[in-house]
The first five atom37 places (N, CA, C, CB, O) and aatype in JSON, in Angstrom:
{
  "aatype": [12, 0, 3, 15, 16, 6, 5, 14, 5, 3, 13, 14, 9, 14, 14, 0, 15, 13, 15, 13, 10, 19, 6, 15, 9, 10, 12, 5, 16, 5, 12, 5, 10, 7, 10, 13, 8, 10, 7, 6, 2, 6, 6, 3, 15, 0, 14, 2, 10, 14, 10, 0, 11, 8, 15, 9, 3, 9, 10, 7, 12, 10, 5, 6, 11, 16, 1, 7, 2, 10, 16, 19, 6, 6, 0, 1, 10, 10, 6, 2, 7, 10, 16, 6, 10, 1, 13, 1, 18, 19, 5, 19, 15, 3, 6, 12, 11, 1, 1, 7, 5, 14, 6, 5, 14, 0, 6, 11, 11, 6, 3, 3, 1, 14, 10, 9, 9, 16, 0, 3, 7, 7, 11, 7, 15, 11, 16, 6],
  "atom_mask": [
    [1, 1, 1, 1, 1],
    [1, 1, 1, 1, 1],
    [1, 1, 1, 1, 1],
    [1, 1, 1, 1, 1],
    [1, 1, 1, 1, 1],
    [1, 1, 1, 1, 1],
    [1, 1, 1, 1, 1],
    [1, 1, 1, 1, 1],
    [1, 1, 1, 1, 1],
    [1, 1, 1, 1, 1],
    [1, 1, 1, 1, 1],
    [1, 1, 1, 1, 1],
    [1, 1, 1, 1, 1],
    [1, 1, 1, 1, 1],
    [1, 1, 1, 1, 1],
    [1, 1, 1, 1, 1],
    [1, 1, 1, 1, 1],
    [1, 1, 1, 1, 1],
    [1, 1, 1, 1, 1],
    [1, 1, 1, 1, 1],
    [1, 1, 1, 1, 1],
    [1, 1, 1, 1, 1],
    [1, 1, 1, 1, 1],
    [1, 1, 1, 1, 1],
    [1, 1, 1, 1, 1],
    [1, 1, 1, 1, 1],
    [1, 1, 1, 1, 1],
    [1, 1, 1, 1, 1],
    [1, 1, 1, 1, 1],
    [1, 1, 1, 1, 1],
    [1, 1, 1, 1, 1],
    [1, 1, 1, 1, 1],
    [1, 1, 1, 1, 1],
    [1, 1, 1, 0, 1],
    [1, 1, 1, 1, 1],
    [1, 1, 1, 1, 1],
    [1, 1, 1, 1, 1],
    [1, 1, 1, 1, 1],
    [1, 1, 1, 0, 1],
    [1, 1, 1, 1, 1],
    [1, 1, 1, 1, 1],
    [1, 1, 1, 1, 1],
    [1, 1, 1, 1, 1],
    [1, 1, 1, 1, 1],
    [1, 1, 1, 1, 1],
    [1, 1, 1, 1, 1],
    [1, 1, 1, 1, 1],
    [1, 1, 1, 1, 1],
    [1, 1, 1, 1, 1],
    [1, 1, 1, 1, 1],
    [1, 1, 1, 1, 1],
    [1, 1, 1, 1, 1],
    [1, 1, 1, 1, 1],
    [1, 1, 1, 1, 1],
    [1, 1, 1, 1, 1],
    [1, 1, 1, 1, 1],
    [1, 1, 1, 1, 1],
    [1, 1, 1, 1, 1],
    [1, 1, 1, 1, 1],
    [1, 1, 1, 0, 1],
    [1, 1, 1, 1, 1],
    [1, 1, 1, 1, 1],
    [1, 1, 1, 1, 1],
    [1, 1, 1, 1, 1],
    [1, 1, 1, 1, 1],
    [1, 1, 1, 1, 1],
    [1, 1, 1, 1, 1],
    [1, 1, 1, 0, 1],
    [1, 1, 1, 1, 1],
    [1, 1, 1, 1, 1],
    [1, 1, 1, 1, 1],
    [1, 1, 1, 1, 1],
    [1, 1, 1, 1, 1],
    [1, 1, 1, 1, 1],
    [1, 1, 1, 1, 1],
    [1, 1, 1, 1, 1],
    [1, 1, 1, 1, 1],
    [1, 1, 1, 1, 1],
    [1, 1, 1, 1, 1],
    [1, 1, 1, 1, 1],
    [1, 1, 1, 0, 1],
    [1, 1, 1, 1, 1],
    [1, 1, 1, 1, 1],
    [1, 1, 1, 1, 1],
    [1, 1, 1, 1, 1],
    [1, 1, 1, 1, 1],
    [1, 1, 1, 1, 1],
    [1, 1, 1, 1, 1],
    [1, 1, 1, 1, 1],
    [1, 1, 1, 1, 1],
    [1, 1, 1, 1, 1],
    [1, 1, 1, 1, 1],
    [1, 1, 1, 1, 1],
    [1, 1, 1, 1, 1],
    [1, 1, 1, 1, 1],
    [1, 1, 1, 1, 1],
    [1, 1, 1, 1, 1],
    [1, 1, 1, 1, 1],
    [1, 1, 1, 1, 1],
    [1, 1, 1, 0, 1],
    [1, 1, 1, 1, 1],
    [1, 1, 1, 1, 1],
    [1, 1, 1, 1, 1],
    [1, 1, 1, 1, 1],
    [1, 1, 1, 1, 1],
    [1, 1, 1, 1, 1],
    [1, 1, 1, 1, 1],
    [1, 1, 1, 1, 1],
    [1, 1, 1, 1, 1],
    [1, 1, 1, 1, 1],
    [1, 1, 1, 1, 1],
    [1, 1, 1, 1, 1],
    [1, 1, 1, 1, 1],
    [1, 1, 1, 1, 1],
    [1, 1, 1, 1, 1],
    [1, 1, 1, 1, 1],
    [1, 1, 1, 1, 1],
    [1, 1, 1, 1, 1],
    [1, 1, 1, 1, 1],
    [1, 1, 1, 1, 1],
    [1, 1, 1, 0, 1],
    [1, 1, 1, 0, 1],
    [1, 1, 1, 1, 1],
    [1, 1, 1, 0, 1],
    [1, 1, 1, 1, 1],
    [1, 1, 1, 1, 1],
    [1, 1, 1, 1, 1],
    [1, 1, 1, 1, 1]
  ],
  "atom_positions": [
    [[155.17, 9.2, -18.4], [154.25, 7.75, -18.21], [152.71, 8.38, -18.0], [154.8, 6.64, -16.59], [152.31, 9.31, -17.3]],
    [[152.1, 7.55, -18.84], [150.65, 7.7, -18.94], [149.9, 7.48, -17.36], [150.11, 6.54, -20.1], [150.51, 6.74, -16.58]],
    [[148.8, 8.0, -16.98], [148.18, 7.97, -15.9], [147.38, 6.6, -16.1], [147.39, 9.25, -15.65], [146.8, 6.39, -17.16]],
    [[147.37, 5.72, -15.1], [146.64, 4.26, -15.29], [145.35, 4.5, -15.37], [146.82, 3.2, -14.16], [144.69, 3.57, -15.8]],
    [[144.72, 5.59, -15.05], [143.14, 5.69, -15.1], [142.85, 6.13, -16.42], [142.47, 6.71, -14.01], [141.69, 6.08, -16.82]],
    [[143.8, 6.59, -17.18], [143.22, 7.01, -18.52], [142.63, 5.85, -19.43], [144.33, 7.73, -19.33], [143.23, 4.78, -19.36]],
    [[141.59, 5.94, -20.23], [141.29, 4.98, -21.17], [141.68, 5.35, -22.52], [139.95, 4.69, -21.13], [141.57, 6.51, -22.93]],
    [[142.21, 4.26, -23.34], [142.69, 4.73, -24.53], [141.5, 4.86, -25.53], [143.79, 3.82, -25.04], [140.63, 4.01, -25.68]],
    [[141.58, 6.12, -26.22], [140.51, 6.55, -27.29], [140.95, 5.94, -28.69], [140.4, 8.26, -27.41], [142.09, 5.93, -29.16]],
    [[139.7, 5.39, -29.3], [140.03, 4.67, -30.58], [139.69, 5.94, -31.63], [139.02, 3.13, -30.85], [140.07, 5.89, -32.8]],
    [[139.07, 6.89, -31.18], [138.92, 8.19, -32.1], [139.08, 9.36, -31.37], [137.55, 8.32, -32.8], [138.84, 9.25, -30.17]],
    [[139.44, 10.5, -31.81], [139.19, 11.75, -31.21], [137.97, 12.35, -30.95], [139.73, 12.53, -31.83], [137.14, 12.26, -31.85]],
    [[137.65, 12.96, -29.9], [136.37, 13.38, -29.49], [136.4, 14.49, -30.33], [136.09, 13.64, -27.98], [137.53, 14.94, -30.52]],
    [[135.39, 15.12, -30.93], [135.21, 16.34, -31.75], [135.0, 17.39, -30.52], [133.85, 16.23, -32.93], [134.6, 17.1, -29.4]],
    [[135.35, 18.61, -30.98], [134.91, 19.63, -30.19], [133.38, 20.08, -29.89], [135.51, 20.59, -30.68], [132.6, 20.09, -30.84]],
    [[132.95, 20.44, -28.63], [131.59, 20.7, -28.25], [131.24, 21.95, -29.27], [131.43, 21.08, -26.54], [132.06, 22.86, -29.26]],
    [[130.11, 22.07, -30.14], [129.82, 23.12, -30.74], [128.36, 23.03, -31.26], [130.79, 23.35, -31.71], [127.79, 21.94, -31.3]],
    [[127.81, 24.06, -31.62], [126.26, 23.93, -32.01], [126.21, 23.04, -33.19], [125.52, 25.4, -32.41], [125.27, 22.26, -33.29]],
    [[127.0, 23.08, -33.94], [126.82, 22.24, -35.51], [126.88, 20.82, -34.99], [128.24, 22.54, -36.86], [126.13, 20.0, -35.53]],
    [[127.69, 20.4, -34.01], [127.96, 19.08, -33.63], [126.56, 18.54, -33.03], [129.2, 19.03, -32.58], [126.0, 17.5, -33.38]],
    [[126.11, 19.48, -32.04], [124.93, 19.22, -31.37], [123.68, 18.89, -32.36], [124.65, 20.43, -30.5], [122.84, 18.02, -32.11]],
    [[123.69, 19.65, -33.45], [122.68, 19.55, -34.23], [122.63, 18.3, -35.02], [122.66, 20.6, -34.98], [121.65, 17.57, -35.18]],
    [[123.9, 18.15, -35.53], [124.16, 16.86, -36.42], [124.13, 15.55, -35.71], [125.56, 16.94, -37.09], [124.01, 14.49, -36.33]],
    [[124.25, 15.61, -34.42], [124.04, 14.36, -33.49], [122.71, 14.17, -33.51], [124.52, 14.48, -32.0], [122.33, 13.04, -33.83]],
    [[121.64, 15.28, -33.18], [120.21, 14.84, -33.39], [119.56, 14.75, -34.62], [119.45, 15.57, -32.76], [118.4, 14.35, -34.74]],
    [[120.29, 15.12, -35.52], [119.83, 14.77, -37.0], [120.0, 13.26, -37.04], [120.77, 15.53, -38.26], [118.98, 12.62, -37.3]],
    [[121.15, 12.58, -36.8], [121.53, 11.26, -36.86], [120.86, 10.39, -35.99], [122.81, 11.15, -36.67], [120.63, 9.23, -36.33]],
    [[120.47, 10.91, -34.69], [119.52, 10.18, -33.84], [118.08, 10.06, -34.46], [119.44, 10.88, -32.46], [117.45, 9.01, -34.46]],
    [[117.7, 11.09, -34.91], [116.25, 11.31, -35.58], [116.13, 10.24, -36.79], [116.06, 12.99, -36.23], [115.14, 9.53, -36.96]],
    [[117.35, 10.23, -37.66], [117.29, 9.34, -38.77], [117.11, 8.06, -38.27], [118.45, 9.4, -39.63], [116.27, 7.3, -38.74]],
    [[117.98, 7.72, -37.2], [117.81, 6.27, -36.67], [116.57, 5.85, -36.2], [118.65, 6.01, -35.61], [116.11, 4.75, -36.47]],
    [[115.86, 6.93, -35.31], [114.4, 6.65, -35.05], [113.63, 6.29, -36.24], [113.74, 7.81, -34.44], [112.87, 5.32, -36.32]],
    [[113.91, 7.24, -37.26], [113.07, 6.88, -38.48], [113.09, 5.46, -39.21], [113.44, 7.82, -39.48], [112.34, 5.06, -40.09]],
    [[114.12, 4.84, -38.63], [114.5, 3.36, -39.32], [115.2, 3.66, -40.49], [0.0, 0.0, 0.0], [115.08, 2.82, -41.37]],
    [[115.94, 4.7, -40.76], [116.72, 4.85, -41.96], [117.97, 4.17, -42.15], [116.98, 6.09, -42.11], [118.53, 4.0, -43.23]],
    [[118.45, 3.7, -40.8], [119.87, 3.01, -40.77], [119.52, 1.46, -40.3], [121.03, 3.85, -39.58], [118.75, 1.15, -39.39]],
    [[120.12, 0.74, -40.98], [119.93, -0.82, -40.45], [121.35, -0.95, -39.94], [119.47, -2.13, -41.73], [122.25, -0.88, -40.78]],
    [[121.69, -1.14, -38.57], [122.84, -1.21, -38.16], [123.07, -2.55, -37.61], [123.07, -0.22, -37.33], [124.25, -2.81, -37.36]],
    [[122.33, -3.32, -37.4], [122.17, -4.65, -36.74], [121.42, -5.8, -37.63], [0.0, 0.0, 0.0], [120.58, -5.56, -38.5]],
    [[121.83, -6.98, -37.27], [121.19, -8.09, -38.04], [119.63, -8.17, -37.57], [122.0, -9.55, -37.76], [118.82, -8.8, -38.25]],
    [[119.33, -7.63, -36.6], [117.81, -7.76, -35.95], [117.23, -6.64, -36.58], [117.63, -7.68, -34.2], [117.73, -5.56, -36.28]],
    [[116.13, -6.66, -37.5], [115.47, -5.79, -38.26], [114.49, -4.87, -37.14], [114.64, -6.65, -39.45], [114.1, -3.73, -37.39]],
    [[114.18, -5.59, -35.9], [113.58, -4.62, -35.0], [114.21, -3.7, -34.43], [113.05, -5.1, -34.12], [113.57, -2.69, -34.13]],
    [[115.71, -3.78, -34.11], [116.26, -2.77, -33.92], [116.22, -1.62, -34.47], [117.05, -2.99, -33.91], [116.27, -0.59, -33.79]],
    [[116.11, -1.62, -35.94], [116.13, -0.49, -36.79], [114.4, -0.11, -37.46], [117.34, -0.92, -38.06], [114.05, 0.45, -38.5]],
    [[113.74, -0.62, -36.47], [112.14, -0.51, -36.94], [112.01, 1.03, -36.5], [110.86, -1.73, -36.03], [112.62, 1.5, -35.53]],
    [[111.2, 1.7, -37.27], [110.75, 3.0, -37.06], [110.11, 3.3, -35.67], [109.83, 3.29, -38.09], [109.34, 2.47, -35.19]],
    [[110.41, 4.53, -34.97], [109.59, 4.88, -33.88], [109.1, 6.14, -33.98], [110.22, 4.75, -32.69], [109.68, 7.05, -33.39]],
    [[108.05, 6.35, -34.69], [107.67, 7.84, -35.18], [107.31, 8.71, -33.81], [106.23, 7.8, -36.32], [107.84, 9.81, -33.72]],
    [[106.6, 8.36, -32.96], [106.63, 9.13, -31.75], [107.78, 9.92, -31.26], [106.37, 8.34, -30.82], [107.79, 11.12, -31.03]],
    [[108.94, 8.92, -31.11], [110.23, 9.3, -30.85], [110.98, 10.3, -31.9], [110.94, 8.07, -30.73], [111.73, 11.21, -31.53]],
    [[110.74, 10.07, -32.98], [111.27, 10.9, -33.84], [110.65, 12.21, -34.25], [111.46, 10.23, -34.81], [111.3, 13.13, -34.74]],
    [[109.24, 12.23, -34.0], [108.58, 13.41, -34.16], [109.06, 14.22, -32.62], [106.82, 13.09, -34.45], [109.19, 15.44, -32.64]],
    [[109.26, 13.53, -31.47], [109.93, 14.44, -30.64], [111.27, 15.06, -30.82], [109.99, 13.91, -29.6], [111.61, 16.17, -30.42]],
    [[112.01, 14.18, -31.47], [113.28, 14.81, -31.89], [113.15, 15.97, -32.73], [114.1, 13.89, -32.58], [113.63, 17.06, -32.43]],
    [[112.41, 15.72, -33.91], [112.3, 17.03, -34.77], [111.57, 18.11, -34.04], [111.53, 16.78, -36.15], [111.75, 19.27, -34.41]],
    [[110.88, 17.9, -33.21], [110.28, 19.13, -32.13], [111.29, 19.66, -31.56], [109.33, 18.72, -30.91], [111.29, 20.89, -31.45]],
    [[112.18, 19.04, -31.16], [113.39, 19.7, -30.43], [114.27, 20.38, -31.37], [114.25, 18.66, -29.65], [114.68, 21.51, -31.12]],
    [[114.58, 19.75, -32.44], [115.3, 20.74, -33.47], [114.33, 21.94, -33.78], [115.68, 19.94, -34.95], [114.92, 23.01, -33.85]],
    [[113.21, 21.98, -33.94], [112.51, 23.08, -34.15], [112.56, 23.92, -33.08], [0.0, 0.0, 0.0], [112.64, 25.13, -33.29]],
    [[112.51, 23.45, -31.84], [112.44, 24.49, -30.77], [113.84, 25.28, -30.77], [112.14, 23.77, -29.29], [113.89, 26.5, -30.61]],
    [[114.87, 24.54, -30.94], [116.44, 24.93, -31.04], [116.3, 25.91, -31.91], [117.54, 23.82, -31.55], [116.6, 27.04, -31.52]],
    [[115.78, 25.7, -33.42], [115.71, 26.73, -34.65], [114.98, 28.03, -34.14], [114.82, 26.07, -36.01], [115.31, 29.17, -34.47]],
    [[113.91, 27.72, -33.27], [113.1, 29.12, -32.68], [113.98, 29.79, -31.87], [111.73, 28.87, -31.76], [114.4, 30.9, -32.18]],
    [[114.32, 29.18, -30.79], [115.34, 30.02, -29.77], [116.38, 30.39, -30.09], [115.73, 29.48, -28.73], [116.89, 31.13, -29.25]],
    [[117.17, 30.14, -31.27], [118.4, 30.48, -31.63], [118.38, 31.48, -32.85], [119.15, 29.25, -31.9], [119.31, 32.09, -33.38]],
    [[117.04, 31.48, -33.13], [116.96, 32.46, -34.33], [117.47, 34.13, -34.41], [115.5, 32.48, -34.59], [117.0, 35.0, -33.69]],
    [[118.2, 34.29, -35.11], [119.36, 35.53, -35.19], [120.55, 35.49, -34.55], [0.0, 0.0, 0.0], [121.37, 36.41, -34.65]],
    [[120.74, 34.41, -33.84], [122.08, 34.2, -33.09], [123.04, 32.99, -33.83], [121.7, 33.74, -31.46], [123.95, 32.47, -33.18]],
    [[122.79, 32.67, -35.04], [123.62, 31.62, -35.47], [124.35, 32.24, -36.73], [122.76, 30.26, -35.79], [124.03, 33.19, -37.43]],
    [[125.58, 31.29, -36.79], [126.05, 32.09, -38.24], [125.24, 31.29, -39.31], [127.94, 32.0, -38.65], [124.48, 30.36, -39.04]],
    [[125.52, 31.78, -40.6], [124.76, 31.4, -41.78], [124.98, 29.92, -41.91], [125.2, 32.18, -43.09], [124.03, 29.34, -42.42]],
    [[126.03, 29.15, -41.55], [126.33, 27.82, -41.89], [125.62, 27.01, -40.81], [127.88, 27.54, -41.98], [125.13, 25.94, -41.16]],
    [[125.48, 27.41, -39.48], [124.65, 26.86, -38.63], [123.16, 26.92, -38.84], [124.95, 27.37, -37.53], [122.41, 25.94, -38.75]],
    [[122.8, 28.2, -39.14], [121.31, 28.23, -39.63], [121.14, 27.35, -40.87], [120.83, 29.75, -40.02], [120.09, 26.71, -40.82]],
    [[121.69, 27.18, -41.7], [121.64, 26.6, -42.95], [121.59, 24.89, -42.56], [123.01, 27.14, -43.91], [120.84, 24.24, -43.3]],
    [[122.15, 24.3, -41.72], [122.39, 23.13, -41.26], [121.35, 22.69, -40.81], [123.27, 23.05, -40.47], [120.88, 21.6, -41.16]],
    [[120.68, 23.65, -39.73], [119.31, 23.55, -39.07], [118.16, 23.43, -39.92], [119.05, 24.68, -38.25], [117.29, 22.55, -39.9]],
    [[118.28, 24.64, -40.85], [117.28, 24.47, -41.76], [117.02, 23.41, -42.63], [117.33, 25.32, -42.4], [115.89, 22.93, -42.75]],
    [[118.21, 22.92, -43.37], [118.12, 21.88, -44.44], [117.82, 20.6, -43.59], [119.54, 21.76, -45.38], [117.11, 19.72, -44.09]],
    [[118.3, 20.48, -42.42], [118.21, 19.26, -41.69], [116.72, 19.03, -41.24], [0.0, 0.0, 0.0], [116.15, 17.96, -41.44]],
    [[116.18, 19.99, -40.7], [114.85, 19.84, -40.36], [113.77, 19.7, -41.61], [114.54, 21.01, -39.51], [112.83, 18.92, -41.49]],
    [[113.94, 20.52, -42.87], [113.26, 20.16, -43.98], [113.71, 18.74, -44.32], [113.47, 21.16, -45.08], [112.78, 18.21, -44.93]],
    [[114.62, 17.98, -44.21], [115.01, 16.68, -44.63], [114.37, 15.83, -43.77], [116.44, 16.45, -44.66], [113.71, 14.95, -44.33]],
    [[114.38, 15.81, -42.66], [113.79, 14.97, -41.67], [112.25, 15.03, -41.6], [114.35, 15.31, -40.36], [111.59, 14.03, -41.34]],
    [[111.66, 16.31, -41.86], [110.05, 16.52, -41.89], [109.65, 15.53, -43.13], [109.52, 18.32, -42.21], [108.71, 14.74, -43.04]],
    [[110.43, 15.66, -44.25], [110.19, 15.1, -45.56], [110.0, 13.48, -45.21], [111.5, 15.46, -46.66], [108.97, 12.83, -45.38]],
    [[111.33, 12.98, -44.66], [111.43, 11.57, -44.32], [110.47, 11.15, -43.4], [112.69, 11.23, -43.81], [110.09, 9.98, -43.44]],
    [[110.03, 11.91, -42.59], [109.01, 11.47, -41.54], [107.72, 11.29, -42.17], [108.85, 12.48, -40.37], [107.02, 10.32, -41.88]],
    [[107.38, 12.11, -42.97], [106.14, 11.92, -43.79], [106.13, 10.69, -44.61], [105.94, 13.08, -44.7], [105.15, 9.95, -44.63]],
    [[107.4, 10.42, -45.4], [107.67, 9.32, -46.18], [107.44, 7.9, -45.28], [109.16, 9.51, -46.73], [106.68, 7.0, -45.63]],
    [[108.07, 7.9, -44.35], [108.15, 6.82, -43.44], [106.79, 6.09, -42.85], [108.91, 7.34, -42.36], [106.52, 4.89, -42.82]],
    [[105.91, 7.4, -42.33], [104.66, 7.43, -41.92], [103.74, 6.94, -42.99], [104.36, 8.71, -41.49], [102.89, 6.12, -42.65]],
    [[103.76, 7.18, -43.74], [102.92, 6.9, -45.2], [103.34, 5.34, -45.58], [103.49, 8.14, -46.66], [102.43, 4.53, -45.73]],
    [[104.38, 5.02, -45.7], [104.78, 3.74, -45.86], [104.34, 2.86, -44.73], [106.16, 3.71, -46.03], [103.69, 1.88, -45.09]],
    [[104.54, 2.99, -43.39], [104.09, 2.35, -42.52], [102.27, 2.0, -42.51], [104.64, 3.08, -41.45], [101.68, 1.0, -42.12]],
    [[101.83, 3.1, -43.0], [100.31, 3.16, -42.99], [99.85, 2.11, -44.29], [99.74, 4.92, -43.24], [98.9, 1.34, -44.3]],
    [[100.73, 2.32, -45.25], [100.4, 1.64, -46.63], [100.7, -0.07, -46.2], [101.59, 2.33, -48.08], [100.06, -0.95, -46.78]],
    [[101.53, -0.34, -45.34], [101.94, -1.61, -44.95], [100.89, -2.16, -43.74], [103.5, -1.51, -44.47], [100.8, -3.37, -43.49]],
    [[100.24, -1.3, -43.15], [99.41, -1.59, -42.15], [99.86, -1.77, -40.95], [0.0, 0.0, 0.0], [99.28, -2.48, -40.13]],
    [[101.29, -0.96, -40.68], [101.95, -1.21, -39.27], [101.49, 0.02, -38.53], [103.7, -1.37, -39.27], [101.1, 1.08, -39.02]],
    [[101.63, -0.33, -37.16], [101.24, 0.76, -36.18], [102.51, 1.77, -36.16], [100.89, 0.09, -34.59], [103.68, 1.43, -36.35]],
    [[102.08, 3.04, -35.9], [103.2, 4.19, -35.8], [103.62, 4.2, -34.47], [102.71, 5.69, -36.17], [104.38, 5.12, -34.15]],
    [[103.3, 3.36, -33.58], [103.81, 3.5, -32.25], [104.51, 2.05, -32.21], [102.6, 3.84, -31.04], [104.19, 1.2, -33.03]],
    [[105.45, 1.81, -31.24], [106.17, 0.67, -31.13], [105.4, -0.36, -29.97], [107.71, 1.12, -30.74], [104.83, 0.17, -29.02]],
    [[105.42, -1.55, -30.07], [104.57, -2.47, -29.23], [104.41, -1.78, -27.95], [105.2, -3.92, -29.02], [105.32, -1.08, -27.5]],
    [[103.24, -1.95, -27.31], [103.18, -1.28, -25.81], [103.73, -2.28, -24.86], [101.61, -0.88, -25.29], [103.59, -3.5, -24.86]],
    [[104.45, -1.43, -23.99], [105.31, -2.13, -22.95], [104.42, -2.57, -21.95], [106.41, -1.25, -22.32], [103.35, -2.0, -21.74]],
    [[104.84, -3.65, -21.26], [104.1, -4.36, -20.12], [104.71, -3.18, -18.87], [104.63, -6.34, -19.88], [105.71, -2.46, -18.82]],
    [[103.55, -3.44, -17.96], [103.68, -2.65, -16.67], [105.07, -2.44, -16.2], [102.94, -3.32, -15.58], [105.63, -1.36, -16.02]],
    [[105.68, -4.0, -15.96], [106.86, -3.93, -15.33], [108.03, -3.72, -16.31], [107.01, -5.09, -14.53], [109.15, -4.11, -15.98]],
    [[107.8, -3.1, -17.54], [108.98, -2.55, -18.1], [109.14, -1.06, -18.19], [109.11, -3.07, -19.35], [109.71, -0.46, -19.1]],
    [[108.55, -0.53, -17.13], [108.56, 0.95, -16.85], [109.86, 1.36, -16.72], [107.82, 1.35, -15.65], [110.66, 0.62, -16.14]],
    [[110.29, 2.62, -17.23], [111.71, 3.11, -16.72], [111.89, 3.13, -15.35], [112.03, 4.47, -17.13], [110.87, 3.19, -14.66]],
    [[113.13, 3.09, -14.74], [113.37, 3.05, -13.57], [114.15, 4.22, -13.13], [113.89, 1.92, -13.33], [115.16, 4.49, -13.77]],
    [[113.82, 4.92, -12.13], [114.65, 6.0, -11.76], [115.45, 5.48, -10.6], [113.84, 7.27, -11.42], [115.07, 5.11, -9.49]],
    [[116.83, 5.57, -11.22], [118.15, 5.17, -10.03], [118.58, 6.37, -9.53], [119.62, 4.38, -10.64], [118.79, 7.36, -10.23]],
    [[118.73, 6.31, -8.08], [119.09, 7.73, -7.59], [120.52, 7.28, -7.0], [117.9, 8.49, -6.36], [120.98, 6.14, -6.95]],
    [[121.11, 8.52, -6.56], [122.67, 8.33, -6.04], [122.8, 7.15, -4.84], [123.26, 9.9, -5.33], [123.86, 6.56, -4.65]],
    [[121.84, 6.93, -4.22], [121.86, 5.92, -3.05], [121.54, 4.58, -3.53], [120.84, 6.27, -1.91], [121.56, 3.65, -2.73]],
    [[121.2, 4.33, -5.03], [120.92, 3.17, -5.73], [119.37, 2.78, -5.27], [0.0, 0.0, 0.0], [119.01, 1.66, -4.91]],
    [[118.67, 3.78, -5.36], [117.24, 3.62, -5.02], [116.82, 3.23, -3.87], [0.0, 0.0, 0.0], [115.69, 2.76, -3.92]],
    [[117.3, 3.25, -2.85], [117.14, 2.68, -1.23], [116.33, 3.91, -0.57], [118.86, 2.39, -0.29], [115.59, 3.7, 0.39]],
    [[116.52, 5.25, -1.14], [115.62, 6.27, -0.83], [116.42, 6.86, 0.56], [0.0, 0.0, 0.0], [115.96, 7.83, 1.15]],
    [[117.38, 6.32, 0.91], [118.2, 7.17, 2.09], [118.65, 8.23, 1.63], [119.38, 6.56, 2.72], [118.9, 8.43, 0.44]],
    [[118.81, 9.1, 2.65], [119.2, 10.66, 2.5], [120.91, 10.68, 3.14], [117.92, 11.83, 3.62], [121.31, 10.14, 4.17]],
    [[121.67, 11.46, 2.19], [122.94, 11.63, 2.81], [122.96, 13.14, 3.14], [124.18, 11.14, 1.88], [122.29, 14.01, 2.58]],
    [[123.93, 13.29, 4.21], [124.04, 14.34, 5.01], [125.24, 15.17, 4.8], [123.97, 13.92, 6.26], [125.43, 16.17, 5.49]]
  ]
}
């Protein structure tokens, strides 16, 4: 009998691998560039160029730090993915400039700052 704490899975979780990590960041960056329209609200798929640039920089750092330690397939995936993302970044940036749109998302209000939630629920108490 199955343990009652187990959650049914709709799909199998792929094994952890370098290729899966790279493909995940590639997909995330494509979404940040606004290349996918997943919802009815167009603002949800609006490009966020600073965030996309950051993700591209992360992939570039991975490429630099893993140089000489990857299989041919892994190195090719990373190189081709970075080339494509950099090309798309320039395209999206140029398109936004042509339309007169800002490259950064609308400024956040001060009370929209990210919150740091600690293990004690943010109360600041120490556990011993």
